[in-house]
C-alpha positions as CSV (number, residue, x, y, z in Angstrom):
1,X,143.9,117.6,50.9
2,X,140.3,118.7,50.4
3,X,139.3,115.1,50.0
4,X,140.4,114.1,53.4
5,X,138.7,117.0,55.0
6,X,135.4,116.1,53.3
7,X,135.7,112.5,54.3
8,X,136.1,113.6,58.0
9,X,133.1,115.8,57.8
10,X,131.0,113.1,56.2
11,X,132.1,110.5,58.8
12,X,131.4,112.9,61.6
13,X,128.0,113.7,60.2
14,X,127.1,110.1,59.8
15,X,128.3,109.2,63.3
16,X,126.3,112.2,64.7
17,X,123.1,111.1,63.0
18,X,123.6,107.5,64.2
19,X,124.3,108.7,67.7
20,X,121.2,110.9,67.7
21,X,119.0,108.3,66.1
22,X,120.1,105.3,68.2
23,X,120.7,107.2,71.4
24,X,118.8,105.4,74.2
25,X,117.4,101.9,74.3
26,X,119.1,100.6,71.1
27,X,122.5,102.0,72.2
28,X,122.1,100.4,75.6
29,X,121.2,97.1,74.0
30,X,124.3,97.2,71.8
31,X,126.5,98.0,74.8
32,X,124.8,95.2,76.8
33,X,125.3,92.7,74.1
34,X,129.0,93.7,73.8
35,X,129.5,93.3,77.5
36,X,127.8,89.9,77.6
37,X,129.8,88.7,74.6
38,X,133.0,89.9,76.2
39,X,132.2,88.2,79.5
40,X,131.2,84.9,78.0
41,X,133.8,82.2,78.4
42,X,134.0,78.6,79.1
43,X,131.2,77.4,81.5
44,X,132.2,74.7,83.9
45,X,129.7,72.7,85.8
46,X,129.8,72.9,89.6
47,X,131.4,70.1,91.6
48,X,129.2,68.2,94.0
49,X,130.7,70.1,96.9
50,X,130.0,73.4,95.2
51,X,126.4,72.3,94.5
52,X,126.0,71.5,98.2
53,X,127.2,74.9,99.2
54,X,124.9,76.7,96.7
55,X,122.0,74.6,97.9
56,X,122.7,75.5,101.6
57,X,123.1,79.2,100.7
58,X,119.8,79.2,98.8
59,X,117.8,77.9,101.8
60,X,117.1,81.5,102.9
61,X,115.3,82.3,99.6
62,X,113.4,79.0,99.7
63,X,112.1,79.8,103.2
64,X,111.1,83.3,102.2
65,X,109.1,81.8,99.3
66,X,107.5,79.3,101.6
67,X,106.4,82.0,104.0
68,X,105.0,84.1,101.2
69,X,102.7,81.1,100.3
70,X,101.7,80.9,104.0
71,X,101.8,77.2,103.9
72,X,102.9,75.2,106.9
73,X,103.8,72.2,104.7
74,X,106.0,74.3,102.4
75,X,108.0,75.6,105.4
76,X,108.2,72.2,107.1
77,X,109.6,70.7,103.8
78,X,112.7,72.9,104.3
79,X,113.3,71.6,107.8
80,X,115.2,68.4,108.8
81,X,113.5,65.6,110.7
82,X,114.2,66.8,114.3
83,X,112.6,70.2,113.6
84,X,109.9,69.0,111.3
85,X,108.6,66.2,113.5
86,X,108.3,68.4,116.7
87,X,104.6,68.9,117.3
88,X,105.2,72.5,118.5
89,X,106.8,73.5,115.1
90,X,103.6,72.7,113.2
91,X,101.4,74.2,115.9
92,X,103.4,77.5,116.0
93,X,103.5,77.8,112.2
94,X,99.7,77.1,112.0
95,X,99.1,79.8,114.6
96,X,101.5,82.2,112.9
97,X,99.8,81.9,109.5
98,X,96.4,82.1,111.1
99,X,97.1,85.4,112.7
100,X,97.9,87.4,109.5
101,X,96.1,88.2,106.3
102,X,99.5,88.7,104.7
103,X,102.9,87.7,106.1
104,X,106.4,88.4,104.7
105,X,109.7,87.1,105.9
106,X,113.0,88.6,104.9
107,X,115.9,86.3,105.8
108,X,119.5,87.5,105.3
109,X,122.3,85.0,105.7
110,X,125.2,87.1,106.7
111,X,128.1,84.6,106.9
112,X,128.6,81.0,107.4
113,X,131.1,78.6,108.9
114,X,131.5,75.1,107.4
115,X,131.8,72.2,109.7
116,X,133.4,69.4,107.7
117,X,132.7,66.8,110.4
118,X,128.9,67.2,110.3
119,X,128.8,68.4,106.7
120,X,126.8,71.4,107.6
121,X,127.1,75.2,107.7
122,X,126.3,77.5,110.6
123,X,124.9,80.7,109.2
124,X,124.6,84.0,111.2
125,X,121.3,85.4,110.0
126,X,119.1,88.4,110.5
127,X,115.4,88.3,109.8
128,X,112.5,90.7,109.5
129,X,108.8,89.6,109.6
130,X,106.0,92.0,108.6
131,X,102.4,91.2,108.5
132,X,98.9,92.5,108.3
133,X,96.9,91.2,111.3
134,X,93.5,89.6,110.6
135,X,92.0,90.8,113.9
136,X,92.2,94.6,113.2
137,X,93.1,97.1,110.6
138,X,95.8,99.6,111.3
139,X,99.6,99.5,111.4
140,X,101.5,96.5,110.1
141,X,103.1,94.0,112.4
142,X,106.9,94.3,112.4
143,X,109.4,92.0,114.2
144,X,113.1,91.5,113.7
145,X,115.6,88.9,115.1
146,X,119.0,87.4,114.9
147,X,119.7,83.7,114.9
148,X,122.2,81.0,114.0
149,X,120.9,78.5,111.5
150,X,122.6,75.2,111.0
151,X,121.9,74.0,107.5
152,X,122.9,70.5,106.2
153,X,125.0,70.4,103.0
154,X,123.2,67.5,101.3
155,X,124.9,65.8,98.4
156,X,123.5,67.0,95.1
157,X,120.8,66.7,93.8
158,X,119.2,66.4,97.3
159,X,118.2,69.8,98.8
160,X,119.6,71.2,102.0
161,X,117.5,71.3,105.1
162,X,117.6,73.5,108.2
163,X,118.9,71.4,111.1
164,X,118.4,73.8,114.0
165,X,117.7,77.5,114.8
166,X,119.1,79.1,117.9
167,X,118.5,82.6,119.1
168,X,115.4,84.5,117.8
169,X,113.3,82.1,115.7
170,X,111.0,83.0,112.9
171,X,109.2,79.7,113.2
172,X,107.3,80.8,116.4
173,X,104.3,83.0,116.5
174,X,104.5,86.1,118.8
175,X,102.9,85.7,122.2
176,X,100.5,88.5,121.3
177,X,100.2,91.0,118.5
178,X,101.6,94.4,119.4
179,X,102.0,96.2,116.1
180,X,104.6,98.9,115.8
181,X,104.5,101.9,113.6
C-alpha cells in the first residue's frame, strides 16, 4: 500500500516540475504540434473550377498589394482589356498616385454571385482608401466606398481580372483633396 502512495507522489512531483519548467513557449509548441498533427489528413488538389474561384476571390488582395506599390502598371495588370485600355483609367491612376506620398487601399469582398453564363463573379465590395497628401502636412486623406466588382473566373493557371466596377470606384482620383480627421 505504501508503494502505490509513493509512486503517486513521485509522479505528481515529476509532472509538477515538468509543468513548471516547460510552462510557456515549449508547452504551447507541444500543443500546437499536437493540433497540427491531429488536423493533418489527406490533401487533395483543387479542381480547375475551384482554382478559378480562389483566383477570383484573391483579386482583392492582389489589388491592395498593387496600390501599396503605387504602380499604375501593377494595378492595370489586374484589369481586363475594356478597363485597362481606357485612357481615363491610366490617367486617373497616375493622378491618384501623384497626389499622395503614401496611399493604402483596403478592399473587402463581402459576397459574390457566380454567373455561369459569363463565367464571372459579381462581388459586393467595400473599400477604404487612406493617404498622406504630398501638397501639405496634416491629417490623412480618408475615403470609403461601396461597389460591385465583376471578376472573370479565368481557367487555371491564368489569373482572374476585374471586368467592371460599378458604384464608387477606387480607380479614380478625388476631384480635390479634402482630408478628414
